[in-house]
C-alpha positions as CSV (number, residue, x, y, z in Angstrom):
1,M,-6.7,42.6,46.4
2,E,-6.1,40.1,43.6
3,L,-6.1,36.4,44.2
4,N,-4.2,34.1,41.8
5,L,-6.5,31.1,41.6
6,A,-4.8,29.5,38.6
7,P,-3.7,25.9,39.4
8,K,0.1,25.6,39.9
9,P,1.9,22.8,38.1
10,A,3.3,19.9,40.2
11,A,6.8,20.7,41.4
12,D,8.2,17.4,39.9
13,V,6.7,18.1,36.4
14,I,7.5,21.8,35.9
15,K,10.2,23.5,37.9
16,D,12.9,26.2,37.8
17,G,16.4,24.8,37.4
18,T,19.9,26.1,38.2
19,E,23.4,25.0,37.4
20,A,23.5,23.4,40.8
21,T,20.4,21.3,40.2
22,F,20.9,20.6,36.4
23,M,22.5,17.2,36.9
24,A,19.6,15.9,39.1
25,D,16.7,17.8,37.4
26,V,17.7,17.1,33.9
27,I,20.5,14.5,33.3
28,E,19.4,12.0,36.0
29,A,15.7,12.7,35.7
30,S,15.7,12.1,32.0
31,R,16.7,8.5,32.6
32,E,13.3,8.0,34.0
33,V,11.1,10.3,31.9
34,P,12.0,12.8,29.0
35,V,12.9,16.3,30.3
36,I,12.5,19.5,28.4
37,V,14.8,22.4,29.2
38,D,13.6,25.9,28.4
39,F,16.4,28.5,28.4
40,W,14.8,31.9,28.9
41,A,15.2,35.4,30.5
42,P,12.8,37.9,32.1
43,W,13.6,40.5,29.4
44,C,13.0,38.1,26.5
45,G,9.7,38.9,24.7
46,P,9.2,35.6,22.8
47,C,10.0,33.7,26.0
48,K,6.9,35.2,27.6
49,T,4.8,33.6,24.8
50,L,6.7,30.3,24.6
51,G,6.9,29.6,28.3
52,P,3.2,29.3,29.0
53,A,2.6,27.3,25.8
54,L,5.4,24.8,26.9
55,E,3.9,24.5,30.4
56,A,0.4,23.9,28.9
57,A,1.8,21.1,26.7
58,V,3.8,19.5,29.5
59,T,0.8,19.7,31.8
60,A,-1.4,18.0,29.2
61,A,1.1,15.2,28.9
62,K,0.2,14.2,32.5
63,G,3.6,13.2,33.7
64,K,5.0,11.6,30.6
65,V,7.5,14.5,30.2
66,R,8.9,17.2,32.6
67,L,9.9,20.8,32.1
68,V,12.9,22.6,33.7
69,K,13.1,26.3,33.1
70,I,16.5,27.9,33.3
71,D,17.1,31.7,33.5
72,V,20.2,32.3,31.3
73,D,21.2,35.5,33.1
74,Q,21.5,33.5,36.4
75,N,23.0,30.3,34.8
76,Q,25.4,31.4,32.1
77,M,27.8,28.5,32.5
78,I,25.2,25.8,31.6
79,A,23.9,27.9,28.8
80,A,27.4,28.2,27.4
81,Q,28.0,24.5,27.7
82,L,24.9,23.8,25.6
83,R,25.9,26.5,23.1
84,V,22.8,28.6,23.6
85,Q,23.3,31.6,21.4
86,S,19.8,33.0,21.4
87,I,16.6,32.6,23.4
88,P,14.2,31.1,23.9
89,A,16.1,27.9,23.3
90,V,14.5,24.5,24.1
91,F,16.2,21.1,24.4
92,G,14.7,17.7,24.9
93,F,16.7,15.2,27.0
94,V,16.3,11.4,27.0
95,N,18.6,9.0,28.9
96,G,20.9,11.9,29.9
97,Q,21.4,13.1,26.4
98,P,19.9,16.0,24.3
99,V,18.0,14.4,21.5
100,D,15.8,17.2,20.0
101,G,15.3,20.9,20.3
102,F,14.4,24.2,18.7
103,M,15.0,28.0,19.1
104,G,12.5,30.8,19.0
105,A,8.8,30.9,19.7
106,Q,6.7,28.2,18.0
107,P,3.0,27.7,17.4
108,A,1.1,25.4,19.7
109,S,0.8,22.6,17.1
110,Q,4.6,22.4,16.7
111,I,5.1,22.5,20.5
112,K,2.7,19.6,20.9
113,A,4.4,17.7,18.1
114,F,7.8,18.3,19.8
115,V,6.5,17.0,23.2
116,E,5.0,13.9,21.6
117,R,8.2,13.1,19.7
118,L,10.1,13.4,22.9
119,I,7.6,11.1,24.7
120,A,8.0,8.6,21.9
121,Q,11.8,8.7,22.1
122,G,11.5,8.1,25.8
123,G,10.2,4.7,25.0
124,G,7.6,2.6,26.8
125,N,4.2,1.5,25.5
126,D,2.3,4.3,27.2
127,G,4.5,6.9,25.6
128,L,4.3,5.3,22.2
129,E,0.5,5.0,22.4
130,A,0.2,8.6,23.5
131,A,2.5,9.7,20.6
132,L,0.5,7.6,18.1
133,E,-2.8,9.1,19.3
134,A,-1.3,12.6,19.0
135,A,0.1,12.0,15.6
136,E,-3.2,10.6,14.3
137,A,-4.9,13.7,15.7
138,M,-2.4,16.0,13.9
139,L,-3.0,14.1,10.6
140,E,-6.7,14.5,11.0
141,E,-6.4,18.2,11.7
142,G,-4.2,18.8,8.7
143,A,-0.9,19.3,10.5
144,V,0.6,16.7,8.2
145,A,4.3,17.6,8.5
146,D,4.1,17.5,12.3
147,A,2.3,14.1,12.1
148,A,5.0,12.7,9.8
149,Q,7.7,13.9,12.2
150,T,6.0,12.2,15.1
151,F,5.4,9.0,13.3
152,A,9.1,8.9,12.3
153,A,10.1,9.5,15.9
154,I,8.0,6.5,17.0
155,L,9.6,4.4,14.3
156,A,13.1,5.4,15.6
157,E,12.1,3.9,18.9
158,E,10.2,0.9,17.5
159,A,11.1,0.0,14.0
160,G,8.4,-1.9,12.2
161,N,5.5,-0.5,14.4
162,P,2.6,-1.0,12.0
163,A,0.5,1.9,13.3
164,A,3.5,4.3,12.8
165,L,4.4,2.9,9.4
166,S,0.7,3.3,8.4
167,G,0.6,6.8,9.7
168,L,3.9,7.9,8.0
169,S,2.7,6.4,4.7
170,R,-0.7,8.2,5.0
171,S,1.1,11.4,5.9
172,H,3.1,11.3,2.6
173,L,-0.1,10.4,0.8
174,A,-1.7,13.5,2.2
175,L,1.3,15.5,1.0
176,G,0.6,14.1,-2.5
177,D,3.6,11.8,-2.7
178,I,2.1,8.4,-3.5
179,E,5.4,6.8,-4.4
180,K,6.9,7.7,-1.0
181,A,3.7,6.4,0.7
182,K,4.1,3.1,-1.2
183,A,7.8,2.8,-0.4
184,I,7.2,3.2,3.3
185,L,4.8,0.3,3.2
186,D,7.5,-1.8,1.6
187,L,9.3,-1.6,5.0
188,V,6.5,-3.5,6.8
189,P,7.6,-6.8,8.2
190,A,6.0,-9.8,6.5
191,E,4.3,-10.9,9.7
192,K,2.6,-7.5,10.1
193,A,1.4,-7.1,6.6
194,G,-2.1,-8.1,7.6
195,D,-2.4,-5.5,10.4
196,S,-5.5,-3.4,10.1
197,A,-3.5,-0.2,10.1
198,I,-1.4,-1.4,7.2
199,L,-4.4,-2.5,5.3
200,A,-5.9,0.9,5.8
201,A,-2.9,2.6,4.4
202,R,-2.7,0.3,1.4
203,A,-6.4,0.8,0.7
204,Q,-6.0,4.6,0.8
205,I,-3.1,4.4,-1.6
206,E,-5.1,2.2,-4.0
207,L,-8.1,4.5,-3.8
208,A,-5.9,7.5,-4.4
209,E,-4.4,5.9,-7.6
210,A,-7.9,4.7,-8.8
211,T,-9.4,8.2,-8.3
212,A,-6.5,10.3,-9.7
213,D,-8.6,11.1,-12.8
214,A,-12.0,10.5,-11.3
215,G,-13.8,13.2,-13.2
216,D,-16.6,15.6,-12.1
217,V,-19.1,14.7,-9.4
218,G,-21.8,16.9,-10.9
219,E,-21.4,15.3,-14.4
220,F,-21.8,11.7,-13.0
221,A,-24.6,12.7,-10.7
222,A,-26.5,14.2,-13.6
223,A,-26.0,11.0,-15.6
224,V,-27.4,8.9,-12.8
225,E,-30.4,11.2,-12.4
226,R,-31.1,10.9,-16.2
227,D,-30.8,7.1,-16.1
228,P,-30.8,5.4,-12.6
229,G,-30.0,2.1,-14.4
230,D,-26.6,3.4,-15.7
231,H,-24.4,1.4,-13.4
232,Q,-21.2,2.7,-14.8
233,A,-22.2,6.3,-14.1
234,R,-23.1,5.4,-10.5
235,F,-19.8,3.6,-10.0
236,D,-17.9,6.6,-11.5
237,L,-19.9,8.9,-9.2
238,A,-18.8,6.9,-6.2
239,M,-15.1,7.1,-7.3
240,A,-15.4,10.9,-7.9
241,L,-16.9,11.3,-4.4
242,V,-14.0,9.3,-2.9
243,A,-11.6,11.7,-4.7
244,K,-13.5,14.7,-3.1
245,G,-13.2,13.1,0.3
246,D,-17.0,12.4,0.6
247,Q,-16.7,8.8,1.9
248,Q,-20.3,8.8,3.1
249,G,-21.6,9.7,-0.3
250,A,-19.4,7.1,-2.0
251,I,-20.6,4.4,0.3
252,D,-24.2,5.4,-0.3
253,A,-23.7,5.3,-4.1
254,L,-21.9,1.9,-4.0
255,L,-24.5,0.4,-1.7
256,E,-27.2,1.5,-4.1
257,L,-25.3,0.0,-7.0
258,F,-24.9,-3.3,-5.1
259,R,-28.7,-3.3,-4.3
260,R,-29.6,-2.8,-8.0
261,D,-27.1,-5.4,-9.4
262,R,-24.7,-7.1,-7.0
263,E,-23.0,-9.0,-9.8
264,W,-22.4,-6.0,-12.1
265,N,-18.8,-5.9,-13.5
266,D,-17.8,-9.0,-11.5
267,G,-19.0,-7.5,-8.2
268,A,-17.2,-4.2,-8.5
269,A,-19.5,-2.4,-6.1
270,R,-18.9,-4.9,-3.3
271,A,-15.1,-5.0,-3.9
272,Q,-14.9,-1.2,-3.9
273,L,-16.9,-1.1,-0.7
274,F,-14.6,-3.4,1.1
275,K,-11.6,-1.4,-0.1
276,L,-13.3,1.8,1.1
277,F,-14.1,0.3,4.5
278,D,-10.5,-0.9,4.9
279,S,-9.2,2.6,4.1
280,L,-11.3,4.1,6.9
281,G,-9.7,1.9,9.5
282,P,-11.1,-0.5,12.1
283,K,-12.3,2.2,14.4
284,S,-14.3,4.1,11.9
285,E,-18.0,4.3,12.8
286,L,-18.8,5.2,9.2
287,A,-17.1,2.0,8.0
288,A,-18.9,-0.1,10.7
289,K,-22.3,1.3,9.6
290,G,-21.5,0.7,6.0
291,R,-20.5,-2.9,6.7
292,R,-23.7,-3.5,8.6
293,R,-25.8,-2.1,5.7
294,L,-23.9,-4.3,3.2
295,S,-24.3,-7.4,5.3
296,S,-28.1,-6.8,5.6
297,M,-28.3,-6.7,1.8
298,I,-26.1,-9.8,1.4
299,F,-28.1,-11.9,3.8
300,A,-31.5,-10.4,3.1
């Protein structure tokens, strides 16, 4: 005897729908919270993969979005009305209207991005915050295109959102398009130009431009080892480390340069440290530790 001990999703979050319940389950319900409609059939192989992945993503959203599963064989009329030509077919509804969708099985990262975009389009601070957190996680994990789509969806709901503008700019920077990253920041309202998220994006762009031809880390490290008093070599080493993504190494090098000669090159080490700290964002523990170390040197 086998027991199915897997937890069952709440009925109001994931449910089977029909033509008779479509108006209540989808159209009306989507005026309160975004609703995903999954058109599937028992004989559809890709549906068997997509269905559980969708359910997992919706369950993880903890009530910010709902899922209605519709068997096309049993509900051909509604499938025809939405022009479903192949399955699986997924639609996202907000305020009674389809606003997003896709066909075919998708990887978990794209399903997550779809759910978060839909939450963002549903509006509300909780939804926007959840979407922002998810987009930042995507960007950090390297799912840059998904992150960019999510940031754009947030901006469609709240134009001028500094965190979303920063994220979209940093996404394009990660894709290697510095000019597009800069152009996005031109859209920042004047009153939000000093937001920490905007400052982080600007600092990252400036660092990317400054380190475009940073040179070889090994070459500069060797120069510093030969002559620890070669401040230019130590500064160049720090910039090369930034270009390689080694922020900790860059901070260490710049702090050492500041310790040796804080006034060198009009205080270049200190200025570069502040730019690097800004680029890491206000929540970075690495930046916080670096600031504390710099402060201890300044006030020693």
